[in-house]
C-alpha positions as CSV (number, residue, x, y, z in Angstrom):
1,M,-0.1,-0.3,-0.1
2,R,2.5,2.2,0.8
3,S,4.8,1.6,-2.6
4,L,1.5,2.3,-4.5
5,L,1.3,5.9,-2.7
6,D,4.8,7.0,-3.2
7,S,3.9,5.7,-6.6
8,L,0.9,8.7,-6.8
9,L,3.3,11.2,-4.8
10,P,4.8,13.5,-7.3
11,S,9.2,13.7,-7.0
12,D,8.6,17.2,-7.4
13,F,5.3,18.7,-6.0
14,S,3.8,21.7,-9.3
15,P,1.4,24.0,-7.6
16,A,0.7,25.1,-10.9
17,V,-0.5,21.6,-12.3
18,L,-2.7,20.9,-9.2
19,T,-4.3,24.2,-9.1
20,C,-4.7,23.7,-13.7
21,T,-6.0,20.0,-12.9
22,L,-8.1,21.2,-9.9
23,L,-9.3,24.3,-11.9
24,A,-10.5,22.2,-14.6
25,L,-12.1,19.3,-12.8
26,G,-14.3,21.2,-11.0
27,L,-15.0,23.8,-13.2
28,Y,-16.8,20.5,-15.6
29,L,-18.3,18.9,-12.6
30,R,-20.1,22.1,-11.6
31,G,-21.1,22.7,-15.6
32,L,-22.3,19.2,-15.5
33,R,-24.8,19.4,-12.2
34,R,-26.0,23.2,-14.3
35,L,-26.9,21.4,-17.0
36,Q,-28.2,18.3,-15.7
37,A,-30.3,20.5,-13.1
38,V,-32.2,22.1,-16.4
39,G,-32.2,18.8,-18.0
40,H,-29.6,19.5,-20.4
41,G,-28.1,16.2,-20.3
42,V,-23.7,15.4,-21.0
43,G,-22.9,11.8,-22.8
44,V,-21.0,9.3,-20.9
45,G,-19.0,8.8,-23.4
46,G,-17.9,12.4,-23.9
47,V,-17.6,12.9,-20.1
48,L,-15.5,10.2,-19.1
49,A,-13.1,11.2,-22.0
50,Y,-12.3,14.4,-20.7
51,L,-12.0,13.1,-17.1
52,L,-9.9,11.1,-18.9
53,G,-7.8,13.0,-20.8
54,V,-7.1,15.8,-17.5
55,L,-6.7,13.0,-15.0
56,S,-3.4,11.5,-18.0
57,L,-2.0,14.6,-17.4
58,Y,-1.9,15.0,-13.7
59,A,-0.5,11.8,-13.9
60,M,2.4,12.5,-16.4
61,L,3.8,15.2,-14.4
62,Q,2.8,14.8,-10.7
63,T,3.3,11.2,-10.5
64,R,6.2,9.0,-10.5
65,I,6.2,8.4,-13.7
66,D,7.2,12.1,-14.6
67,Y,10.5,10.7,-12.2
68,Y,11.2,7.7,-14.2
69,A,10.6,9.8,-17.6
70,Q,13.9,11.9,-16.4
71,H,15.3,8.0,-16.4
72,M,14.6,6.2,-19.3
73,F,13.8,7.8,-22.3
74,Y,11.6,5.1,-23.2
75,I,10.0,6.8,-20.7
76,H,10.0,10.0,-21.2
77,R,8.2,9.1,-24.9
78,L,5.5,7.1,-23.3
79,Q,4.6,10.2,-21.2
80,H,5.0,12.9,-24.5
81,L,3.1,10.7,-26.6
82,V,0.6,11.2,-23.1
83,L,0.6,14.9,-23.7
84,H,0.6,15.6,-26.4
85,H,-1.4,12.9,-28.5
86,L,-3.8,11.1,-25.4
87,G,-4.6,13.3,-23.2
88,P,-5.3,16.5,-25.4
89,F,-7.0,13.9,-27.7
90,L,-9.4,12.7,-25.4
91,I,-10.0,16.7,-23.9
92,A,-10.9,17.8,-27.1
93,L,-12.3,15.0,-28.5
94,S,-15.5,15.4,-25.4
95,A,-16.0,19.0,-26.5
96,P,-16.2,20.0,-22.9
97,Q,-16.8,24.0,-23.6
98,P,-20.4,24.1,-23.3
99,V,-20.0,22.2,-19.8
100,L,-17.3,24.5,-18.7
101,R,-18.7,27.2,-19.6
102,A,-22.1,25.9,-17.7
103,G,-19.8,25.9,-14.8
104,V,-18.1,29.4,-14.6
105,P,-21.0,31.5,-12.0
106,N,-21.6,33.9,-14.2
107,A,-21.4,36.9,-12.5
108,M,-18.1,35.5,-13.0
109,W,-18.3,35.3,-16.3
110,R,-19.8,38.6,-17.3
111,R,-17.4,41.0,-15.1
112,G,-14.3,39.0,-15.5
113,L,-13.6,36.2,-17.6
114,A,-15.6,37.0,-20.7
115,P,-14.4,40.6,-21.4
116,V,-10.9,38.8,-20.7
117,L,-11.5,36.5,-23.5
118,H,-13.2,38.6,-25.4
119,S,-10.0,41.6,-25.6
120,A,-7.8,41.8,-28.5
121,W,-4.5,40.5,-26.5
122,V,-6.4,37.1,-25.5
123,R,-8.3,36.6,-29.0
124,R,-6.3,37.5,-30.9
125,P,-3.3,35.3,-29.5
126,L,-5.8,32.4,-29.8
127,Q,-6.9,32.6,-33.5
128,L,-3.1,32.3,-33.8
129,M,-2.8,29.2,-31.8
130,L,-5.8,28.0,-33.5
131,S,-5.0,28.8,-37.4
132,P,-5.2,25.3,-39.7
133,I,-2.0,26.6,-40.8
134,L,0.1,27.1,-37.8
135,A,-1.5,24.7,-35.5
136,P,-0.3,22.0,-37.3
137,V,3.0,23.1,-37.9
138,L,3.8,24.2,-33.8
139,F,2.5,20.4,-33.5
140,V,5.0,18.5,-35.6
141,A,7.7,21.0,-34.3
142,G,6.5,20.5,-31.1
143,I,8.0,16.6,-31.5
144,G,10.9,17.3,-33.1
145,F,12.8,20.7,-31.4
146,W,12.6,18.7,-28.3
147,L,14.3,15.7,-29.8
148,I,17.5,17.5,-31.2
149,P,19.9,16.1,-28.6
150,P,21.5,19.8,-27.7
151,V,18.6,20.7,-26.8
152,H,16.8,17.4,-25.6
153,F,20.5,17.6,-23.2
154,A,19.8,20.9,-22.3
155,A,16.2,20.0,-21.2
156,M,16.9,17.4,-19.3
157,L,19.6,18.6,-16.5
158,S,17.4,22.1,-16.1
159,L,14.2,22.0,-13.8
160,P,12.9,25.5,-15.5
161,I,13.3,24.2,-19.7
162,Y,12.9,20.8,-18.4
163,N,9.0,22.2,-17.7
164,T,8.9,24.3,-20.5
165,M,8.9,21.2,-22.7
166,N,5.8,19.5,-20.6
167,W,4.2,22.5,-20.5
168,S,4.4,22.7,-24.3
169,M,3.1,19.3,-25.0
170,I,0.0,20.5,-23.9
171,V,0.1,23.9,-25.2
172,D,1.1,22.5,-28.8
173,G,-1.6,19.1,-28.6
174,L,-4.6,20.8,-27.3
175,P,-5.2,23.9,-30.4
176,F,-4.3,20.5,-33.3
177,W,-6.6,17.8,-32.0
178,W,-9.2,20.9,-31.0
179,L,-9.0,21.8,-34.8
180,M,-9.4,18.3,-35.5
181,L,-11.8,16.6,-33.6
182,D,-14.2,20.0,-33.3
183,P,-17.8,18.1,-34.0
184,R,-18.8,21.0,-35.9
185,P,-19.2,21.0,-39.6
186,R,-17.5,24.2,-41.8
187,P,-19.1,26.6,-41.0
188,P,-18.6,27.1,-38.0
189,A,-15.6,24.9,-37.7
190,R,-12.0,26.4,-39.5
191,L,-11.8,23.4,-41.4
192,G,-13.6,21.0,-43.5
193,Y,-13.5,17.1,-42.7
194,G,-11.5,16.6,-46.1
195,A,-9.1,19.0,-44.7
196,R,-9.0,17.6,-41.5
197,I,-8.2,14.3,-42.9
198,A,-5.6,15.8,-45.1
199,V,-4.1,17.3,-42.6
200,L,-4.1,14.4,-39.7
201,M,-2.4,12.8,-42.6
202,A,0.3,15.2,-43.8
203,V,1.7,15.7,-39.8
204,M,1.7,12.0,-39.9
205,L,4.5,12.0,-42.3
206,P,7.2,14.2,-39.8
207,Q,5.8,12.2,-36.9
208,I,7.4,9.0,-39.1
209,L,10.3,9.7,-39.7
210,I,11.5,11.5,-36.4
211,G,11.0,8.0,-35.1
212,A,12.5,6.2,-37.9
213,V,15.7,8.7,-37.3
214,I,15.7,7.6,-33.6
215,G,14.5,3.6,-33.6
216,L,17.1,2.8,-36.4
217,S,20.3,5.0,-35.8
218,R,23.3,3.1,-33.9
219,H,25.1,5.1,-31.8
220,D,23.3,6.8,-28.5
221,L,21.8,10.7,-29.3
222,F,20.4,11.1,-25.5
223,N,23.7,10.3,-23.9
224,V,22.0,12.7,-20.9
225,Y,20.6,9.3,-19.7
226,G,23.7,7.1,-19.0
227,I,25.1,10.5,-17.0
228,C,21.8,11.2,-14.9
229,G,21.7,7.1,-14.7
230,R,19.0,4.4,-16.0
231,L,16.9,2.8,-14.4
232,Y,16.6,-0.4,-16.1
233,P,19.5,-2.4,-17.2
234,I,18.7,-1.9,-20.8
235,S,21.4,-0.7,-23.3
236,A,21.2,3.2,-24.5
237,V,20.5,1.5,-28.0
238,T,17.7,-0.6,-27.2
239,D,16.3,2.3,-25.0
240,Q,16.5,4.5,-28.1
241,Q,14.7,2.2,-30.3
242,I,12.4,1.6,-28.0
243,G,11.3,5.3,-27.7
244,G,11.6,5.6,-31.7
245,L,9.5,3.3,-31.9
246,I,6.6,4.6,-29.7
247,I,7.3,7.9,-32.2
248,W,7.1,6.2,-35.4
249,I,3.9,3.7,-34.6
250,P,1.3,4.5,-31.0
251,G,2.1,8.6,-32.9
252,S,1.4,7.9,-36.3
253,M,-1.8,6.0,-35.0
254,M,-3.1,8.8,-33.5
255,S,-3.5,10.5,-36.9
256,V,-5.1,7.6,-38.2
257,I,-7.8,7.2,-35.5
258,A,-8.5,11.3,-34.9
259,A,-9.1,10.5,-39.3
260,L,-11.7,7.7,-39.0
261,L,-13.5,9.3,-36.9
262,V,-13.3,13.2,-38.7
263,L,-15.0,10.0,-41.4
264,G,-17.3,8.9,-39.8
265,R,-18.4,12.7,-39.1
266,L,-18.6,12.8,-42.9
267,R,-20.5,10.7,-43.9
268,G,-23.1,11.1,-40.9
269,Q,-23.2,14.8,-42.6
270,Q,-23.7,13.8,-46.1
271,S,-26.3,10.8,-44.9
272,A,-28.1,13.7,-43.1
273,G,-28.1,15.6,-46.4
274,F,-30.0,12.8,-48.3
275,A,-32.0,12.1,-45.9
């Protein structure tokens, strides 16, 4: 029991992560209660997707997994797979905007959040991040940049850079998956279903290339793990090969899964049009 508790406790406690997690969960649960009170139910699948998405992000940042990720390259890649792909994917899939809006007290929305969100200094950066061109570019760049060996070395030995790297995974991932999994057709969605499928296939190719370069390399590209000390007795190249495969296969498969979901929505829209 004690070992299980230890594994759930953070090796480096972050008030920011805890605050964001509690806020995300609190607003959502409050919104659910308010919507149910007026007869607007929310599907169980959407609720589970949102909760799993938020809790998975917390687990990657504030449990023992984060410590393991600092000492094994392939665990680090699993951590970033969740931070960049799976967690944001689940949150976007749940389409939580109406529930979160309902969770905000009306007075707080009118007097605080609404004016801030509609101000130019917030609206313009959000529009930029949700740009159909910039969001995919940042999504791929977020993977590649932190895997440049000198950059990766610096990030793993500096706590501020390490935290920036992990937060950037979420910041890159959420806008991209939000664009791809928007349940609405275009307009008002920024991309049509066909364009989304094309973008998903486009971002898959660089991930395959990055994973192949790392996974097929015969040299230790990330010797920082040897300096920090690997947790398990496997060679640096084997650790690296497994990490490369994680980038290559599961990362690419997330694009395939998203494309299938988008294709399903496209067919549903076409069927509704013929009905």
